[in-house]
VEXDREN-2710 file (C-alpha; in Angstrom, 1 decimal):
% VEXDREN-2710
k/r/px/py/pz
1/MET/241.3/-0.7/305.6
2/LYS/243.9/-2.7/305.4
3/TYR/247.1/-1.0/304.1
4/THR/249.6/-3.3/302.0
5/TYR/252.9/-2.4/300.5
6/GLN/251.3/-1.3/297.7
7/HIS/250.1/1.9/299.5
8/THR/253.3/2.0/300.5
9/LYS/254.5/2.8/296.7
10/TYR/252.1/5.3/296.4
11/ALA/252.8/7.2/299.5
12/CYS/256.6/7.0/298.1
13/TYR/255.5/7.9/294.8
14/THR/254.0/11.0/296.2
15/GLY/256.8/11.4/298.3
16/TYR/258.9/12.0/295.2
17/ILE/256.4/14.3/293.7
18/THR/256.6/16.4/297.0
19/GLN/260.3/16.8/296.4
20/ALA/259.8/18.1/293.0
21/ILE/257.1/20.8/294.5
22/ILE/260.3/22.0/297.1
23/ASN/262.9/22.2/294.2
24/ASN/260.4/23.8/291.5
25/LEU/257.9/25.9/293.0
26/SER/259.9/28.7/294.1
27/PRO/261.7/29.3/291.1
28/LEU/258.7/29.8/288.9
29/LEU/257.8/32.7/292.1
30/PHE/261.1/34.6/291.5
31/VAL/259.6/37.3/289.3
32/ILE/256.7/37.6/291.5
33/PHE/259.1/37.8/294.4
34/GLN/261.1/40.5/292.6
35/ASP/257.8/42.7/292.3
36/ALA/256.1/42.2/295.5
37/PHE/259.2/42.2/297.6
38/GLY/261.8/44.1/295.3
39/LEU/264.6/41.2/295.5
40/THR/267.6/41.5/293.8
41/LEU/269.2/38.9/291.7
42/PRO/271.9/38.0/294.2
43/GLN/269.1/37.7/296.8
44/ILE/267.2/35.2/294.5
45/THR/270.5/33.3/293.9
46/LEU/271.1/32.9/297.6
47/LEU/267.5/31.2/297.9
48/ILE/268.5/28.8/295.1
49/THR/271.6/28.0/296.7
50/LEU/270.4/27.8/300.2
51/ASN/267.9/25.2/299.1
52/PHE/270.2/22.8/297.7
53/ALA/273.1/23.6/300.6
54/VAL/270.4/22.8/303.4
55/GLN/269.4/19.3/301.4
56/MET/273.2/18.5/301.0
57/THR/273.8/19.2/304.6
58/VAL/270.8/17.3/305.8
59/ASP/271.8/14.4/303.7
60/LEU/275.1/14.1/305.3
61/LEU/273.9/14.8/309.1
62/CYS/270.4/12.9/309.3
63/VAL/271.6/9.1/309.5
64/ARG/272.1/9.1/313.2
65/PHE/268.3/11.1/313.7
66/ILE/267.0/8.4/311.3
67/GLU/268.6/5.3/312.8
68/LYS/267.1/6.7/316.3
69/ALA/263.8/7.7/315.1
70/GLY/263.3/4.8/312.2
71/TYR/261.9/5.4/308.9
72/ARG/258.4/5.8/309.8
73/LYS/258.6/9.1/312.3
74/SER/261.4/10.6/309.8
75/ILE/259.5/10.5/306.6
76/VAL/256.4/11.9/308.3
77/LEU/258.7/14.6/309.7
78/ALA/259.8/15.5/306.3
79/HIS/256.4/15.9/305.0
80/PHE/255.4/18.1/307.8
81/CYS/258.5/20.4/307.2
82/ALA/257.8/20.4/303.4
83/ALA/254.2/21.7/304.3
84/ALA/255.3/24.1/306.7
85/GLY/258.3/25.4/304.0
86/LEU/255.1/26.1/301.7
87/VAL/252.9/27.6/303.8
88/GLY/256.0/29.6/305.1
89/ILE/256.2/31.2/301.4
90/CYS/252.7/32.9/301.8
91/LEU/252.6/33.7/305.7
92/PHE/256.3/34.5/306.6
93/PRO/256.9/38.0/304.6
94/LEU/253.5/39.1/306.3
95/VAL/254.9/38.8/309.8
96/MET/258.6/39.6/309.2
97/PRO/261.0/41.0/306.5
98/ALA/260.1/39.5/303.1
99/PHE/263.4/38.1/302.3
100/MET/264.1/36.8/305.8
101/GLY/260.5/35.2/305.8
102/LEU/261.4/33.4/302.3
103/ILE/265.1/32.0/303.8
104/ILE/263.0/30.8/306.9
105/ALA/260.5/29.1/304.5
106/ALA/263.6/27.8/302.2
107/VAL/265.3/26.4/305.0
108/ILE/262.4/24.4/306.7
109/SER/261.2/23.0/303.2
110/ALA/264.7/22.0/302.2
111/VAL/265.0/20.1/305.4
112/GLY/262.1/18.2/304.6
113/GLY/263.4/17.7/300.9
114/GLY/266.9/16.5/302.2
115/LEU/264.9/13.6/304.5
116/LEU/262.7/12.9/301.5
117/GLU/265.7/12.4/299.1
118/VAL/267.4/10.1/301.7
119/LEU/264.4/8.1/302.8
120/VAL/262.2/7.3/299.7
121/SER/264.6/5.3/298.0
122/PRO/265.5/2.8/300.9
123/ILE/262.0/2.6/301.9
124/ILE/261.1/1.2/298.6
125/GLU/264.3/-0.9/298.1
126/ALA/263.2/-2.4/301.8
127/ILE/259.9/-3.5/300.4
128/PRO/259.4/-7.2/299.7
129/GLY/259.9/-8.4/296.0
130/ASP/262.8/-9.5/293.3
131/LYS/262.0/-6.5/290.8
132/LYS/264.2/-4.0/292.9
133/GLU/265.6/-2.0/289.9
134/SER/262.2/-1.6/287.9
135/GLU/260.8/-0.2/291.2
136/MET/263.5/2.0/291.8
137/SER/263.1/3.5/288.4
138/LEU/259.5/3.7/288.4
139/LEU/259.9/5.5/291.8
140/HIS/261.9/8.1/290.3
141/SER/259.9/8.5/287.4
142/PHE/257.4/10.4/289.5
143/TYR/259.8/13.1/290.1
144/CYS/259.7/13.8/286.5
145/TRP/256.0/13.7/286.7
146/GLY/255.9/16.0/289.8
147/VAL/258.1/18.8/288.1
148/LEU/255.7/18.7/285.1
149/ALA/252.4/19.1/287.5
150/VAL/254.3/22.1/289.4
151/VAL/255.1/24.0/285.9
152/LEU/251.9/23.2/284.0
153/LEU/249.3/23.5/286.7
154/SER/250.9/26.6/288.6
155/THR/251.2/28.3/284.9
156/GLY/247.3/27.4/284.5
157/PHE/246.7/29.1/288.1
158/PHE/248.4/32.1/286.8
159/VAL/246.4/32.2/283.6
160/LEU/243.1/31.7/285.6
161/PHE/243.5/33.7/288.9
162/GLY/246.4/35.8/287.6
163/LYS/249.7/36.5/289.7
164/GLN/248.3/39.1/291.9
165/ASN/246.8/35.8/293.9
166/TRP/250.0/34.1/294.0
167/ARG/249.8/33.5/297.9
168/ALA/247.0/30.9/297.1
169/LEU/249.3/28.6/295.2
170/PRO/251.8/27.5/297.8
171/LEU/249.2/26.8/300.1
172/LEU/247.2/24.6/297.3
173/TRP/250.7/22.9/296.8
174/ALA/251.0/22.0/300.8
175/ILE/248.2/20.0/300.6
176/VAL/250.0/17.1/299.0
177/PRO/252.6/16.6/301.6
178/LEU/250.3/17.0/304.3
179/LEU/248.0/14.6/303.3
180/ASN/251.0/12.2/302.5
181/ALA/252.4/12.8/306.1
182/PHE/249.0/11.4/307.7
183/PHE/249.2/8.5/304.7
184/PHE/252.7/7.2/305.8
185/GLN/251.7/7.0/309.5
186/LYS/249.3/4.1/308.2
187/VAL/251.3/2.1/305.5
188/PRO/253.6/-0.8/306.2
189/VAL/257.2/0.6/306.4
190/ARG/260.3/-1.6/306.6
191/GLN/263.8/-1.1/307.5
192/LEU/266.3/-1.5/304.6
193/VAL/268.9/-3.1/307.0
194/GLU/267.9/-5.1/310.3
195/ASP/269.5/-3.1/313.4
196/GLY/273.0/-4.2/314.5
197/GLN/273.3/-5.6/310.6
198/GLU/274.1/-2.5/308.8
199/MET/277.7/-1.7/307.9
200/PRO/279.7/0.4/310.4
201/LEU/280.5/4.0/309.0
202/LEU/284.3/3.6/309.1
203/LYS/284.0/0.3/307.0
204/LEU/281.9/1.9/304.4
205/LEU/284.2/4.9/304.0
206/LYS/287.1/2.2/303.8
207/THR/285.3/0.4/300.7
208/PRO/286.6/1.2/297.5
209/VAL/283.7/0.7/295.5
210/PHE/281.7/2.9/297.6
211/TRP/283.6/6.1/296.6
212/LEU/283.3/4.6/292.9
213/PHE/279.6/5.1/293.2
214/CYS/279.9/8.2/294.7
215/VAL/281.8/9.7/292.1
216/MET/279.2/7.9/289.7
217/MET/276.3/9.7/291.5
218/THR/278.0/12.8/291.4
219/ALA/278.3/12.4/287.4
220/ALA/274.7/11.5/287.3
221/GLY/273.3/14.7/288.8
222/ALA/276.1/16.7/286.8
223/SER/274.8/15.2/283.6
224/GLU/271.0/15.7/284.3
225/LEU/271.1/19.2/285.8
226/ALA/273.7/20.9/283.6
227/MET/271.4/20.5/280.7
228/SER/267.9/20.8/282.6
229/GLN/269.1/23.9/284.6
230/TRP/269.7/25.6/281.1
231/ALA/267.3/24.3/278.6
232/SER/264.7/27.3/279.0
233/LEU/267.1/29.9/278.6
234/PHE/268.5/28.1/275.7
235/ALA/265.1/27.4/274.2
236/GLU/264.5/31.5/274.5
237/GLU/267.9/32.6/273.0
238/GLY/268.1/29.9/270.0
239/LEU/264.5/30.3/268.9
240/GLY/263.4/33.4/270.1
241/VAL/260.6/32.7/272.1
242/SER/259.0/33.8/275.2
243/LYS/259.8/32.5/278.9
244/THR/256.6/30.6/279.3
245/VAL/257.1/29.0/275.7
246/GLY/260.9/28.4/276.6
247/ASP/259.9/26.7/279.9
248/LEU/257.4/24.4/278.1
249/MET/259.9/23.6/275.3
250/GLY/262.8/23.3/277.3
251/PRO/262.3/21.7/280.9
252/CYS/259.1/19.9/280.3
253/CYS/260.0/18.4/277.3
254/PHE/263.0/17.0/279.1
255/ALA/261.2/15.8/282.1
256/ILE/258.9/13.9/279.6
257/LEU/261.4/12.5/277.9
258/MET/263.3/11.6/281.5
259/GLY/260.2/10.5/283.1
260/THR/259.5/8.1/279.9
261/SER/263.1/6.5/280.1
262/ARG/262.6/5.5/283.8
263/ILE/259.1/3.9/283.1
264/LEU/260.5/2.1/280.4
265/PHE/263.4/0.5/281.9
266/SER/261.0/-0.3/284.9
267/ARG/259.5/-2.6/282.5
268/ALA/262.3/-3.8/280.7
269/LYS/262.9/-7.5/281.6
270/LYS/266.1/-8.4/279.8
271/MET/268.0/-5.1/280.1
272/THR/270.8/-5.2/283.2
273/THR/271.2/-2.0/284.9
274/GLN/274.9/-1.6/284.0
275/ARG/274.0/-2.0/280.3
276/ALA/271.1/0.5/281.0
277/LEU/273.9/3.0/282.5
278/LEU/276.3/2.3/279.8
279/LEU/274.1/2.8/277.0
280/SER/272.5/6.0/278.7
281/SER/275.8/7.4/279.1
282/LEU/276.8/7.1/275.6
283/LEU/273.5/8.6/274.3
284/CYS/273.8/11.2/276.8
285/ILE/277.3/12.3/275.4
286/CYS/275.6/12.1/271.8
287/CYS/273.0/14.3/272.8
288/TYR/275.3/17.0/274.4
289/LEU/277.4/17.1/271.2
290/VAL/273.9/17.3/268.9
291/THR/273.1/20.3/271.1
292/VAL/276.5/22.0/270.8
293/PHE/277.3/21.2/266.8
294/ALA/273.7/21.0/265.2
295/PRO/273.6/23.2/262.1
296/SER/270.2/24.7/263.4
297/PRO/268.9/25.7/267.0
298/PHE/265.7/23.3/266.3
299/ILE/267.9/20.4/266.1
300/SER/270.0/21.6/269.0
301/LEU/266.9/21.9/271.1
302/ILE/265.8/18.4/269.9
303/GLY/269.1/17.1/271.2
304/CYS/268.7/19.2/274.8
305/ALA/265.1/17.5/274.9
306/VAL/266.1/13.8/274.0
307/CYS/269.3/14.5/276.8
308/GLY/266.1/13.9/279.6
309/PHE/265.4/10.7/278.2
310/SER/269.3/9.5/278.2
311/VAL/269.8/10.8/282.0
312/GLY/266.4/8.9/283.2
313/VAL/268.1/6.0/284.3
314/MET/271.2/7.4/285.9
315/TRP/270.1/8.4/289.2
316/PRO/268.1/5.4/289.9
317/GLY/270.2/3.1/288.4
318/VAL/273.2/4.2/290.5
319/PHE/270.8/3.9/293.7
320/SER/270.2/0.3/292.9
321/LEU/273.6/-0.8/291.6
322/SER/275.0/0.4/294.7
323/SER/272.2/-1.2/297.1
324/ALA/272.7/-4.9/295.2
325/ARG/276.8/-4.2/295.6
326/LEU/276.6/-3.2/299.2
327/PRO/273.7/-4.9/300.6
328/THR/274.4/-3.7/304.1
329/GLY/275.2/-0.3/303.5
330/GLY/271.5/1.0/304.7
331/THR/270.6/4.6/305.3
332/LYS/274.1/5.6/305.5
333/LEU/274.9/4.6/301.7
334/PHE/271.9/6.0/300.4
335/ALA/272.3/9.4/302.6
336/PHE/275.8/9.6/300.8
337/LEU/274.7/9.0/297.5
338/ALA/272.0/11.7/297.9
339/MET/274.6/14.0/299.2
340/PHE/276.9/13.5/296.1
341/GLY/274.1/13.6/293.7
342/ASP/273.3/16.9/295.0
343/ILE/276.8/18.1/294.9
344/GLY/276.4/16.8/291.0
345/CYS/273.6/18.7/290.8
346/CYS/275.1/21.8/291.9
347/LEU/278.4/21.4/290.0
348/GLY/277.0/20.6/286.5
349/PRO/275.0/24.1/286.4
350/SER/277.8/25.9/287.5
351/VAL/280.3/24.5/285.2
352/VAL/278.2/25.4/282.3
353/GLY/277.5/28.8/283.6
354/LEU/281.0/29.6/284.4
355/VAL/282.4/28.6/280.9
356/SER/279.7/30.5/279.5
357/ASP/280.4/33.7/281.3
358/GLY/284.1/33.1/280.4
359/VAL/283.1/33.0/276.9
360/LEU/281.2/36.2/277.2
361/ALA/283.8/37.9/279.0
362/GLN/286.8/37.2/276.3
363/GLY/284.5/38.0/273.4
364/ALA/284.9/34.3/271.8
365/SER/284.4/30.8/272.0
366/PHE/287.3/28.4/271.0
367/LEU/284.6/25.9/269.6
368/PHE/282.9/29.0/267.7
369/PRO/285.3/31.8/266.8
370/GLY/283.1/33.8/264.3
371/ALA/280.2/34.1/267.0
372/ALA/279.6/37.8/267.7
373/GLY/276.6/39.7/269.0
374/GLU/273.4/37.6/269.8
375/ALA/275.1/34.4/268.5
376/LEU/278.0/34.7/271.0
377/SER/275.5/34.4/273.6
378/GLN/274.2/31.0/272.4
379/ALA/278.0/30.0/271.3
380/ALA/278.6/30.4/275.1
381/LEU/276.2/27.8/276.3
382/LYS/276.8/25.5/273.6
383/THR/280.7/25.9/274.6
384/GLY/279.5/25.2/278.5
385/PHE/277.8/22.5/277.5
386/SER/280.6/20.6/275.5
387/VAL/282.5/20.6/279.0
388/ALA/279.7/19.5/280.8
389/SER/279.8/16.5/278.3
390/LEU/282.4/14.9/280.4
391/PHE/280.3/14.2/283.1
392/PRO/278.5/11.6/281.2
393/LEU/282.0/10.5/279.9
394/LEU/282.4/9.6/283.5
395/LEU/279.8/8.0/284.5
396/MET/280.4/5.5/281.5
397/ALA/284.2/5.0/282.7
398/GLY/282.5/4.0/286.1
399/VAL/280.2/1.8/284.9
400/MET/283.1/0.1/282.6
401/LEU/285.2/-0.3/286.0
402/LEU/282.5/-1.9/287.5
403/THR/282.0/-4.3/284.6
404/ALA/285.8/-4.9/284.3
405/ALA/285.8/-6.0/288.2
406/ALA/283.0/-8.1/288.0
407/MET/284.5/-9.9/284.8
408/LYS/287.7/-10.1/286.7
409/GLY/286.1/-11.8/290.0
410/ARG/284.2/-14.5/287.9
411/GLU/287.5/-15.2/286.1
412/LYS/289.1/-15.6/289.9
413/ASN/286.2/-17.9/290.6
414/MET/286.5/-20.1/288.1
415/LYS/290.2/-20.5/288.4
416/GLU/289.3/-21.6/292.0
417/MET/287.1/-24.2/291.2
END
C-alpha cells in the first residue's frame, strides 16, 4: 500500500484523539480510585497537577531531542509512552503501592502527551498545501471529538460491564495510541523547517511578536479551560442534576460546540484567522457575561455551552498566525506555544477556583451581595467566571495589536513606494 499525506493527516487526527484520552480518561476513574485504593482528594489533585506539570516540562525540554531524533521517531515514541501509561493505570497498582503506581503511569502518559502537543501541529503544518489555517482548525477539532468519545464510550462501558471491571477500560483505550504508533512509522512525515534554516533560540526569544503570541496562547488556554473544567459542577449546582447528567450537559455540550466551530472555520473560505480570533474573543466575553448575569440557571448553562463554540478557533488560530508570522520558528515555536497554552490551561481554572473559594470564605459575593446558603455556592462560581472573562479580553487585545502593526507596516511600505 502506498501511503500519502492524506494518511499522515489521519495519523495526526488520531494523535489528537490520543491526547484527549490521556487528559480525560483518568478523571473519569477518580471516584473508582478513591473506592478501590483509598485515595484522598489531595492525592487525586496531585495526579491532575502532575499530568499538566509533566506535559509543560516536556514542552519546554523536548526541542533538542526532537531536533536530533526527527519528527517520526519522536511521534512514535510519544504514542508508545501514551499506550504504556494507559496500561500502567491497570497494571502498576497490582505490583506496587497503588498511589505510586498511578503516579508512574501518569508521568509516562504525560510524557507522551507533551510530545504529542509539540509534534502533531507542526507535522500538519509541514504537509504541502495552501490551506494551512483550515487544516490546523480541522486537526484540533479531533481533540474535541476525542473528549466526547472518551466520556460517552467510557460511561457506556461502566453501564454495560460495571465499575468493578474498570481495569479493562484503560487497556482498551491503549489500543488507539498503540496502533497509531505503527501507522506513523509508515506515513510520510516532513520537517516543518529544513535542517540549518530554523531560527536560533536566542533570536526567537528576542522577537517581540513571539512574546505577544505566547501571551495570546496563554489567554486562549485560560479562556477555554476556565469554563470547561467547571462546567459539570456548574450544571450540577445550578440545575440540581446528577454527576452523570452534569457531565453530559456541561463538558459534552462544550466539546461538541467547540469541535463544531473548528470544523466550520476549516470550511470558511473568506474568514481570515485574525478576524475569526477577534470575533471569537468578543463572543467568548459575551458568553462569560451571560453565564454570570443570566436570570435563570438554564440560560446560564446555555452561555456556558456556547462558550465552547467561542473558544474553538482560539488555540489553532494562534498556532496558525504564529507559524505564518514566524515561518522559521519551527519546532521551538510550537514547543513554546504549547507550554504557554498549558500554562493558560492551569491558570484559567485556578483563577475561577481561587475566586470562588474566596467568596465562600467571606460568605459574600461582590456581584451577588444577597446570595446565601446554596445560592452562595452558585454565586461564587459566577464571580469566578466574571474574573476569568478577562482572559478572552486579553486575547482580543493581542489580535488588535497584531492588526494595528500590520496596518502600520502596510502604510510604511506605501510611503516607501
